C-alpha positions as CSV (number, residue, x, y, z in Angstrom):
1,M,145.3,74.7,204.1
2,I,142.4,72.5,203.0
3,S,138.8,74.5,202.7
4,L,135.8,72.0,202.8
5,E,133.4,75.2,201.8
6,T,131.5,74.8,204.8
7,E,130.5,78.2,205.5
8,K,127.4,78.0,203.6
9,L,126.1,74.4,205.3
10,S,124.0,74.4,208.3
11,M,125.6,73.0,211.5
12,T,124.3,69.8,211.6
13,C,125.5,68.8,207.4
14,A,128.9,70.8,208.5
15,A,129.3,68.2,211.1
16,C,128.1,65.4,209.3
17,V,131.3,66.4,206.5
18,F,134.0,66.7,209.7
19,I,133.1,63.8,210.9
20,G,133.2,62.1,207.5
21,V,136.6,63.6,206.8
22,G,137.7,62.3,209.9
23,L,136.8,58.9,209.7
24,L,138.5,58.8,206.1
25,G,141.6,59.7,208.1
26,I,141.4,57.7,210.8
27,S,140.7,54.8,207.8
28,I,143.9,55.7,206.1
29,I,146.0,56.2,209.2
30,L,145.1,52.9,210.2
31,F,145.4,51.3,206.5
32,A,148.9,52.5,206.7
33,C,150.0,51.3,209.8
34,V,148.6,47.7,208.0
35,L,151.3,48.2,205.7
36,L,153.9,49.3,207.4
37,N,153.2,46.1,209.7
38,I,152.9,48.3,212.7
39,V,149.5,46.9,213.3
40,E,148.3,43.3,212.1
41,L,145.2,43.1,210.0
42,K,143.9,40.0,211.9
43,S,142.7,42.8,215.1
44,F,140.4,44.2,212.9
45,A,138.4,41.6,212.4
46,V,134.5,41.4,214.0
47,S,132.4,38.8,213.9
48,G,134.1,36.5,211.7
49,H,134.7,39.0,208.9
50,S,138.3,40.8,207.6
51,G,140.2,43.3,208.9
52,L,139.8,44.6,205.4
53,R,136.4,44.6,205.5
54,T,136.4,46.3,208.8
55,L,138.7,49.2,207.3
56,A,136.9,49.6,204.2
57,S,133.6,50.1,206.3
58,V,135.1,52.6,207.8
59,G,136.3,54.8,205.0
60,I,132.9,54.1,203.1
61,A,131.4,55.5,206.1
62,G,133.4,58.6,206.0
63,C,132.5,59.3,202.8
64,L,128.6,58.6,202.9
65,L,128.6,61.2,205.6
66,C,130.5,63.8,203.6
67,A,127.8,63.1,200.8
68,I,125.3,63.4,203.4
69,G,126.8,66.8,204.3
70,Y,127.0,68.2,201.0
71,H,123.6,67.1,199.7
72,D,122.0,70.0,198.7
73,D,117.9,70.0,199.3
């Protein structure tokens, strides 16, 4: 099992880590669905931006939330 080592983190920081990992997982699953032609990339287009940019934004948001959660004071 994967250990995220959140035992020493505060509740807020641990929540950021778990939400960030969840967003990364969602981004990877959706990207795999696009590669396997289960979902069209056009369905993720938001306000004139390409669907690829939207999927990447979800992954980057996940990375940023994980970084915020593990930040040392």
